[in-house]
C-alpha positions as CSV (number, residue, x, y, z in Angstrom):
1,M,5.8,-6.9,-87.8
2,T,3.2,-10.0,-87.9
3,P,4.6,-13.6,-87.6
4,E,4.2,-14.0,-91.4
5,E,6.2,-10.7,-92.2
6,K,8.9,-12.2,-89.9
7,K,9.0,-15.3,-91.7
8,E,9.2,-13.7,-95.0
9,T,11.9,-11.4,-94.0
10,I,14.1,-14.1,-92.4
11,A,13.5,-16.3,-95.5
12,F,14.8,-13.6,-97.7
13,H,18.1,-13.3,-95.6
14,V,18.6,-16.9,-95.2
15,E,18.3,-17.4,-99.0
16,K,21.2,-14.7,-99.5
17,I,23.4,-16.4,-96.8
18,L,23.0,-19.8,-98.6
19,E,23.8,-18.2,-101.9
20,T,26.6,-16.3,-100.5
21,L,28.2,-19.7,-99.4
22,G,27.9,-20.9,-102.9
23,L,24.9,-23.5,-102.5
24,D,22.7,-24.2,-105.3
25,L,19.0,-23.2,-104.3
26,T,17.6,-25.0,-107.2
27,N,18.5,-28.2,-105.6
28,P,15.2,-29.7,-104.3
29,S,16.9,-30.6,-101.0
30,L,17.7,-26.7,-100.5
31,A,15.0,-25.1,-102.3
32,K,12.7,-24.8,-99.1
33,T,15.5,-24.4,-96.8
34,P,15.0,-20.5,-96.2
35,E,11.2,-21.0,-95.6
36,R,11.9,-24.0,-93.2
37,V,14.5,-22.0,-91.1
38,A,12.2,-19.0,-90.9
39,K,9.3,-21.1,-89.7
40,M,11.5,-22.7,-87.3
41,Y,12.8,-19.5,-85.9
42,V,9.3,-17.8,-85.5
43,D,7.1,-20.5,-84.5
44,E,9.5,-22.8,-82.7
45,V,13.0,-22.3,-81.4
46,F,12.7,-18.5,-80.8
47,S,9.0,-18.4,-80.0
48,G,9.9,-17.3,-76.2
49,L,10.5,-13.9,-77.9
50,D,6.8,-13.4,-78.2
51,P,5.1,-12.6,-74.9
52,A,1.9,-14.0,-76.1
53,T,3.3,-17.5,-75.9
54,Y,4.0,-17.1,-72.1
55,P,2.0,-20.2,-70.4
56,E,-1.0,-19.8,-68.0
57,V,0.0,-20.5,-64.5
58,T,-2.1,-22.5,-62.1
59,F,-1.9,-23.2,-58.5
60,H,-3.2,-26.2,-56.2
61,E,-3.7,-24.1,-53.0
62,E,-5.1,-27.0,-51.1
63,Q,-1.5,-28.5,-51.2
64,I,0.3,-25.9,-49.3
65,S,3.0,-27.3,-47.0
66,N,6.3,-26.1,-45.6
67,E,8.2,-29.0,-47.5
68,L,10.7,-28.3,-50.1
69,V,9.2,-28.9,-53.7
70,L,11.6,-30.2,-56.1
71,V,11.3,-30.8,-59.8
72,K,14.2,-32.6,-61.3
73,N,15.7,-33.7,-64.8
74,I,13.7,-31.1,-66.9
75,A,15.1,-31.7,-70.3
76,L,16.1,-28.1,-71.7
77,I,17.0,-27.1,-75.2
78,S,18.0,-23.4,-76.1
79,F,20.2,-21.5,-78.6
80,C,23.5,-19.7,-77.6
81,E,23.0,-16.1,-78.7
82,H,26.7,-15.9,-79.9
83,H,26.6,-18.3,-82.7
84,L,22.9,-19.4,-82.6
85,V,23.5,-23.2,-82.2
86,P,21.9,-25.1,-79.5
87,M,22.7,-25.6,-75.9
88,I,21.3,-28.8,-74.5
89,G,20.8,-30.0,-71.0
90,M,18.8,-30.5,-67.8
91,A,17.4,-28.1,-65.2
92,H,16.4,-28.7,-61.6
93,V,13.9,-26.4,-59.7
94,A,13.3,-26.2,-56.2
95,Y,11.0,-23.8,-53.8
96,L,9.4,-23.6,-50.5
97,P,5.7,-22.9,-51.2
98,T,3.8,-20.0,-49.6
99,K,0.6,-19.4,-52.0
100,G,0.3,-23.0,-53.3
101,V,1.9,-25.7,-55.4
102,L,2.5,-24.9,-58.9
103,G,1.2,-27.4,-61.3
104,L,4.3,-29.6,-62.5
105,S,3.7,-29.1,-66.2
106,K,3.6,-25.3,-65.7
107,I,7.2,-25.1,-64.4
108,H,8.3,-27.1,-67.7
109,R,6.4,-24.6,-69.7
110,I,7.9,-21.5,-67.9
111,L,11.5,-22.9,-68.4
112,R,11.0,-23.8,-72.0
113,Y,9.4,-20.2,-72.6
114,Y,12.6,-18.5,-71.5
115,A,14.7,-21.2,-73.3
116,K,13.1,-20.5,-76.6
117,R,15.1,-17.4,-77.5
118,P,18.8,-16.6,-78.3
119,Q,20.2,-17.0,-74.6
120,L,23.1,-16.9,-72.3
121,Q,23.0,-20.0,-69.8
122,E,23.7,-17.5,-66.9
123,R,20.9,-15.2,-68.0
124,L,18.5,-18.2,-68.7
125,T,19.1,-19.4,-65.0
126,E,18.5,-15.9,-63.6
127,Q,15.4,-15.3,-65.8
128,I,13.8,-18.6,-64.4
129,A,14.4,-18.0,-60.9
130,E,13.2,-14.5,-61.1
131,K,9.8,-15.7,-62.8
132,L,9.4,-18.4,-60.5
133,K,9.6,-16.0,-57.5
134,H,7.1,-13.6,-59.1
135,E,4.5,-16.6,-60.0
136,L,5.0,-18.6,-56.6
137,Q,5.0,-15.5,-54.6
138,T,8.0,-16.6,-52.6
139,V,11.7,-15.5,-52.4
140,D,12.7,-19.2,-51.6
141,V,13.7,-20.3,-55.2
142,A,16.7,-22.4,-56.4
143,V,17.6,-23.3,-59.9
144,A,20.4,-25.3,-61.3
145,I,21.1,-26.0,-64.9
146,R,23.8,-28.0,-66.6
147,M,24.2,-27.7,-70.4
148,K,26.4,-28.9,-73.3
149,H,27.2,-26.0,-75.8
150,L,27.5,-26.9,-79.3
151,C,29.5,-23.9,-79.9
152,V,32.1,-25.6,-77.8
153,L,31.6,-29.1,-79.3
154,A,31.2,-28.2,-83.0
155,R,33.6,-25.4,-83.5
156,G,36.4,-23.6,-81.8
157,V,38.1,-26.0,-79.3
158,E,35.7,-28.9,-80.3
159,D,35.5,-30.3,-76.9
160,H,32.9,-33.1,-76.8
161,S,33.0,-33.8,-72.9
162,S,32.6,-30.3,-71.2
163,E,29.5,-29.1,-69.6
164,A,28.5,-25.6,-68.0
165,E,26.8,-25.5,-64.8
166,T,24.9,-22.3,-63.4
167,H,23.1,-22.2,-60.2
168,V,20.8,-19.2,-58.9
169,L,19.7,-19.4,-55.2
170,R,17.3,-17.1,-53.6
171,G,15.8,-16.5,-50.2
172,R,16.4,-19.6,-47.6
173,F,18.4,-21.4,-50.4
174,E,20.9,-18.9,-50.1
175,T,20.8,-18.4,-46.5
176,D,20.0,-21.5,-44.8
177,R,22.9,-24.0,-45.2
178,A,20.6,-27.0,-44.4
179,I,18.1,-26.3,-47.2
180,R,20.8,-25.3,-49.5
181,S,22.7,-28.5,-48.8
182,E,19.4,-30.6,-49.1
183,F,18.8,-29.2,-52.6
184,F,22.3,-29.8,-53.9
185,L,22.4,-33.2,-52.3
186,R,19.2,-34.4,-53.9
187,I,20.2,-33.2,-57.4
188,T,23.7,-34.6,-57.1
189,Q,22.3,-38.0,-56.2
190,E,19.7,-37.7,-59.2
191,E,22.6,-36.9,-61.5
192,S,24.9,-39.8,-60.2
193,A,22.0,-42.2,-60.5
194,A,21.3,-41.2,-64.1
195,A,25.0,-41.5,-65.1
196,T,25.2,-44.9,-63.5
197,S,22.3,-46.1,-65.4
198,A,23.7,-44.6,-68.6
199,G,27.1,-46.5,-68.1
200,C,25.1,-49.9,-67.5
201,A,23.3,-49.4,-70.7
202,L,26.5,-49.0,-72.5
203,N,28.0,-52.1,-71.0
């Protein structure tokens, strides 16, 4: 199906859902909701289902070193595939370069490509790690994700404070205790600093 055909089909079914719920689609506020939802699904929040949206990857080969590269605090939004509601959080990515250093914006774009589809947080973490291994041509990759799940916050137990953490460690991040410890220490320090700043802002 073309993107436009997908939008047309989705809009039709969203309209039926809203009508089933007893909503009045002649209300100007709701009249365009099926089309809005369809456009959002196809062009935005689920665009990662289209392989054509995968970002181009570029390297800075002159910057090869043996030092750990860490990109912290990457804002991440995905949708839980169980209820199609958002998961919102932060990702940290680290690697030991072999081919070169990946452009920083490319890491963000790779993460968001996999986030823009119905997901499980565990699968999302795994997919990011495996893709980075492939793109970076190194087995030495670590990914940590912390997210709040609106399916927990807005329904069911309605817990507003809990978060889920997932980690995938590959290569030396899994086998070398010093490198693994450095990764977790640096991201923990960053998260602690962010929490302190947020607390100060509230006081």
